[in-house]
C-alpha positions in Angstrom: 8.6 13.8 35.7 9.0 10.7 38.1 9.6 7.2 36.5 5.6 6.6 37.8 4.3 9.5 36.2 6.1 8.1 33.3 5.2 4.3 33.5 2.1 4.0 31.5 4.2 5.7 28.9 7.0 3.4 29.1 5.1 0.2 29.7 2.9 1.3 26.2 6.5 2.0 24.1 8.0 -1.3 25.4 4.9 -3.0 23.0 6.7 -1.5 19.8 10.3 -4.1 18.9 11.5 -1.8 16.5 13.4 0.8 17.6 12.6 3.0 14.9 8.8 3.1 15.3 9.1 2.8 19.0 11.1 6.3 18.6 8.6 7.8 16.2 5.8 7.0 18.7 7.8 8.7 21.4 8.5 11.9 19.8 4.8 12.2 18.4 3.3 11.3 22.1 5.9 13.9 23.5 4.5 16.3 21.4 1.0 15.6 22.9 2.5 15.9 26.7 3.7 19.0 25.9 0.6 20.5 24.2 -1.6 18.7 27.6 0.7 19.9 30.3 0.2 16.5 31.4 1.4 13.1 32.7 1.2 9.8 31.1 -0.4 8.9 34.5 -2.1 11.9 34.7 -4.1 11.2 31.0 -4.7 7.8 32.1 -6.2 8.9 35.5 -8.1 11.7 34.1 -9.8 9.4 31.2 -12.8 10.1 30.0 -14.4 9.1 27.1 -16.1 12.4 26.1 -13.4 14.7 27.3 -10.3 12.7 26.0 -12.1 12.3 22.3 -12.6 16.1 22.8 -8.9 16.7 24.0 -7.7 14.7 20.9 -9.9 17.0 18.5 -8.2 20.2 19.9 -4.8 18.6 19.7 -5.7 18.2 15.9 -6.9 21.8 15.5 -3.7 23.1 17.0 -1.7 20.9 14.6 -3.2 21.7 11.6 -3.6 25.5 12.3 -0.9 26.2 14.5 2.0 24.1 14.9 4.9 24.3 13.2 7.7 21.9 12.9 11.1 22.6 14.4 13.0 20.8 11.6 11.2 22.0 8.6 9.8 25.4 9.8 6.9 24.9 8.2 3.2 23.3 9.5 2.3 20.1 9.1 0.6 17.8 6.3 -2.4 15.9 6.7 -0.6 12.6 7.1 1.3 13.8 9.6 -1.0 15.0 11.7 -2.7 11.5 11.3 0.0 9.9 12.3 0.3 11.8 15.4 -2.8 11.3 16.1 -2.9 7.4 15.8 0.3 7.4 18.1 -1.9 9.1 20.7 -5.0 6.4 20.2 -2.4 3.9 20.4 -1.3 5.0 23.7 -5.3 5.3 25.0 -5.7 2.0 23.5 -3.2 0.1 24.8 -2.9 1.9 28.6 -7.0 2.0 29.0 -9.7 1.6 26.1 -10.0 2.8 22.9 -11.2 6.6 22.1 -14.1 6.0 20.5 -16.3 7.8 17.9 -13.3 9.4 16.1 -14.3 8.5 12.7 -14.6 11.2 10.1 -13.7 13.8 12.6 -9.5 12.8 12.1 -8.3 14.7 9.3 -8.2 12.1 6.3 -5.2 10.9 4.2 -4.1 13.2 2.0 -4.2 11.2 -0.9 -0.5 10.9 -2.7 -0.5 12.3 -6.4 1.9 11.2 -9.2 2.2 7.7 -7.8 1.6 4.3 -9.9 -0.9 1.8 -9.4 -0.2 -1.6 -9.6 -2.0 -4.2 -11.3 -2.2 -8.0 -10.6 -0.3 -8.3 -14.0 2.4 -5.8 -12.8 2.5 -7.9 -9.5 3.2 -11.3 -11.5 5.4 -9.9 -14.3 7.9 -8.7 -11.6 7.2 -12.0 -9.6 8.1 -14.4 -12.9 11.6 -12.5 -13.0 12.5 -12.2 -9.1 15.3 -14.6 -7.6 14.1 -16.5 -4.6 14.0 -13.4 -1.8 12.4 -10.9 -4.4 9.7 -13.6 -5.1 9.5 -14.1 -0.6 8.9 -10.3 -0.7 6.3 -9.9 -3.1 4.3 -12.8 -2.5 4.3 -12.3 1.6 3.5 -8.5 0.8 1.0 -9.1 -1.5 -0.5 -11.8 0.5 -0.7 -9.7 3.9 -0.6 -5.7 2.8 0.9 -4.7 5.5 2.7 -1.2 6.1 6.8 -1.2 5.7 7.5 -0.9 9.1 5.3 -3.7 10.1 7.0 -5.8 7.4 10.1 -5.4 8.1 9.7 -6.5 11.9 8.7 -9.9 10.7 10.7 -12.2 12.8 12.1 -15.3 10.7 11.4 -17.8 12.9 7.8 -16.8 13.6 7.0 -17.0 9.5 8.8 -19.9 9.4 6.4 -21.8 12.3 3.6 -21.0 10.0 4.9 -22.3 6.8 5.8 -25.4 9.0 2.2 -25.3 9.9 0.9 -25.1 7.0 2.9 -27.9 5.5 2.3 -30.0 8.3 -1.6 -29.4 8.2 -1.7 -29.8 4.2 -3.3 -25.9 4.4 -3.3 -24.2 1.6 -3.8 -20.8 3.2 -2.9 -20.3 6.8 -4.2 -17.3 8.8 -2.8 -15.9 12.5 -3.3 -13.0 14.6 -1.1 -9.8 14.7 -1.6 -6.4 16.2 -0.1 -3.5 14.5 2.4 -1.7 16.4 1.8 1.8 14.8 -2.1 1.9 15.8 -2.6 -0.7 18.1 -5.8 -2.0 15.4 -6.1 -5.8 15.6 -4.7 -7.4 12.3 -5.7 -11.0 11.2 -2.7 -11.9 8.9 -3.4 -14.4 6.2 -0.4 -16.6 4.0 -1.8 -17.6 0.7 -0.6 -20.6 -0.8 2.0 -18.5 -3.6 3.6 -16.7 0.2 3.9 -20.0 1.4 5.7 -21.7 -1.3 7.9 -18.7 -2.3 8.8 -18.5 2.0 9.7 -22.3 1.8 11.9 -22.1 -0.8 13.6 -18.8 0.1 13.9 -19.9 3.9 15.7 -23.1 3.1 18.2 -20.9 0.9 18.6 -18.1 4.2 18.8 -21.3 6.6 21.9 -22.5 4.9 23.4 -19.1 3.7 22.6 -17.2 7.1 21.4 -19.3 9.9 21.7 -16.8 12.6 19.7 -14.1 10.5 16.9 -12.9 13.2 14.9 -10.9 10.7 12.7 -12.4 7.8 14.1 -9.9 5.6 17.2 -8.2 7.1 17.3 -4.9 4.6 16.5 -1.5 4.8 13.2 0.2 3.9 15.3 2.1 1.6 16.4 -1.3 0.1 13.3 -2.9 -0.5 11.4 0.0 -2.2 14.7 0.3 -4.7 14.2 -3.7 -4.6 10.6 -3.0 -6.3 12.0 -0.4 -8.4 14.5 -2.6 -9.7 11.5 -5.4 -10.7 9.4 -3.1 -12.7 12.0 -1.7 -14.7 13.4 -5.1 -15.3 9.6 -6.1 -16.1 9.6 -3.4 -18.8 6.5 -2.0 -16.9 5.2 1.4 -18.3 4.5 3.3 -15.2 2.0 6.4 -14.8 3.8 7.4 -11.3 6.5 6.7 -8.7 7.1 2.7 -7.0 7.4 2.7 -3.4 6.2 -0.6 -0.9 3.4 1.3 0.1 1.5 0.4 -3.2 1.2 -3.0 -2.7 -1.0 -2.0 0.7 -3.2 -0.1 -1.7 -3.2 -2.6 -4.5 -4.5 -5.8 -1.7 -7.1 -3.5 -0.2 -8.3 -2.5 -3.7 -8.2 -5.9 -4.7 -10.3 -6.8 -1.8 -13.0 -4.3 -1.9 -13.2 -5.5 -6.1 -13.5 -9.2 -4.9 -16.6 -8.3 -2.9 -15.0 -8.0 0.4 -17.1 -5.9 2.9 -15.3 -2.9 4.6 -15.4 -4.5 8.0 -13.5 -7.7 6.7 -11.1 -5.3 4.8 -10.1 -3.4 7.6 -9.8 -6.3 9.6 -7.0 -7.8 6.9 -5.3 -4.4 6.4 -5.0 -3.6 10.2 -7.9 -0.8 10.2 -9.0 0.3 12.7 -12.4 -1.5 13.9 -14.7 0.0 16.5 -15.6 -1.9 19.7 -19.3 -2.3 18.4 -17.6 -4.3 15.6 -15.2 -6.2 17.5 -18.0 -7.9 19.4 -18.5 -10.3 16.0 -14.5 -10.3 15.5 -14.9 -14.5 15.1 -17.4 -14.2 12.7 -15.8 -11.7 10.9 -12.6 -13.6 10.8 -14.2 -16.7 9.4 -16.1 -14.5 6.4 -13.0 -12.6 5.7 -11.1 -16.1 5.6 -13.8 -17.5 3.3 -14.1 -14.5 0.8 -10.1 -14.2 1.0 -9.8 -17.9 -0.4 -12.2 -17.5 -3.2 -11.0 -14.2 -4.3 -7.4 -15.4 -4.3 -6.9 -17.5 -7.8 -8.2 -14.1 -9.6 -7.3 -11.4 -7.6 -4.4 -12.4 -5.6 -2.6 -15.1 -7.0 1.0 -14.3 -8.8 1.2 -17.5 -10.7 0.4 -17.6 -14.1 -1.6 -20.8 -13.6 -4.8 -21.0 -11.1 -4.1 -24.2 -8.5 -6.4 -27.0 -9.3 -8.5 -26.4 -5.4 -9.0 -23.0 -7.2 -10.4 -24.4 -10.2 -12.8 -26.3 -8.4 -13.8 -23.8 -6.3 -14.6 -21.6 -9.4 -16.3 -24.3 -10.7 -18.4 -25.0 -8.1 -19.4 -21.5 -7.7 -20.4 -21.7 -11.6 -22.6 -25.4 -11.1 -24.4 -23.6 -8.3 -25.0 -20.2 -10.3 -26.2 -22.7 -13.2 -28.6 -24.6 -11.0 -30.2 -21.5 -9.7 -30.7 -19.6 -12.7 -32.5 -22.6 -14.3 -34.7 -23.3 -11.2 -35.6 -19.1 -11.3 -36.4 -19.6 -14.9 -38.8 -22.6 -14.1 -40.3 -20.4 -11.1 -41.0 -17.3 -13.8 -42.5 -19.3 -16.6 -44.7 -20.9 -13.8 -46.0 -17.5 -11.8 -46.1 -15.8 -16.0 -48.8 -19.1 -17.0 -46.1 -19.6 -19.3 -45.6 -22.9 -18.3 -48.6 -25.3 -16.1 -46.4 -27.5 -14.7 -42.7 -29.4 -15.2 -42.5 -33.1 -16.0 -41.9 -35.1 -13.0 -38.6 -36.6 -14.1 -37.4 -32.9 -15.4 -38.3 -31.6 -12.2 -36.2 -34.8 -10.2 -33.1 -33.8 -12.2 -33.3 -30.5 -11.0 -34.0 -31.3 -7.7 -31.2 -34.2 -7.8 -28.6 -31.7 -9.3 -29.3 -28.8 -6.8 -28.8 -30.8 -3.9 -25.6 -32.3 -5.4 -24.7 -28.6 -5.8 -25.4 -28.0 -2.1 -22.9 -31.0 -1.3 -20.0 -29.9 -2.8 -20.5 -26.3 -1.8 -20.2 -27.8 1.9 -17.4 -30.3 0.8 -15.8 -27.0 -0.7 -16.4 -25.2 2.7 -19.2 -23.1 1.7 -22.6 -22.8 2.9 -25.2 -22.5 0.8 -27.2 -19.3 0.5 -30.0 -20.4 2.2 -27.6 -21.1 5.3 -25.5 -18.0 5.0 -26.3 -15.4 8.1 -26.9 -12.1 6.2 -24.5 -9.6 6.8 -26.3 -6.8 8.6 -27.2 -10.1 11.4 -23.5 -10.1 12.3 -22.0 -7.1 11.8 -23.3 -3.9 13.7 -22.5 -0.4 11.9 
């Protein structure tokens, strides 16, 4: 196979900075090449949405029903099949365009059995006893929710620039764009207050002791899993299954969903695949995801035992606004049902005044009043 025929694959693989991730992607894609009996250049030249989608699904059928792993001498498990397909899809997304309409057709992830489910109290207990590096790992992992390979690939200088930017601008949260090397999906990273605080302390120590370190956390994936297990053990947490780094990603996904973020917002933050039509509204999606993330942080994500002042203020604004709305709804109900002919003007003036004040406080706190908010269906196309 000539270098020219391989050029699309080489260009795609060069996007992976982590050697291990790059090697895994190459192995998976070469299996696809072997099955199609085509070169990377032919795959790009012959690309067609309908035909390529059909080809990927036929490849999936081959992996499920016929292919036997040479190393294990057994058929692939669903998660392995899905992982290989993700590499193939990432190739097309990088060198041509995303292969559309595969949602619901690619094999589902097989849920892990016998794994612990982290609660916010578990993570807070672990954070409380950890050293500076432990705290930085836990706070950053909980804030981002990234997969372990992407997390371990974080560069010290890049993260340090985010922390310095946040401090210089007096930002409690800082967001940034990222692209997952594993799938090519857009990832909208958010560092929350505890992550920024913990990273700042950790980096100060790291720069004194090992200023030439390039990776944020220069340890192996095995080591980081062992760190988590030790924190769990030292915190006297009663577990109901195995402990691994991926459980933090699951925690954030569940926490965001429980806090009311819609599926598109959760997908964006977690780096899950977002369809082409939905990405048309990416900027709107970023804004709504960022605002909702900030709102849910104190009660759903903060590893501190204490809610900071700004967060308390945010919760208070929501409480006052809902109270005012409830009062007005009660007045309207009484009028409509003949229980109240009219509200004395002084009382109505007070209600109006408090309602206006609540709107001002919402605006000051970065929130739009309900009447000004676009409906979700106006911004998101399913």
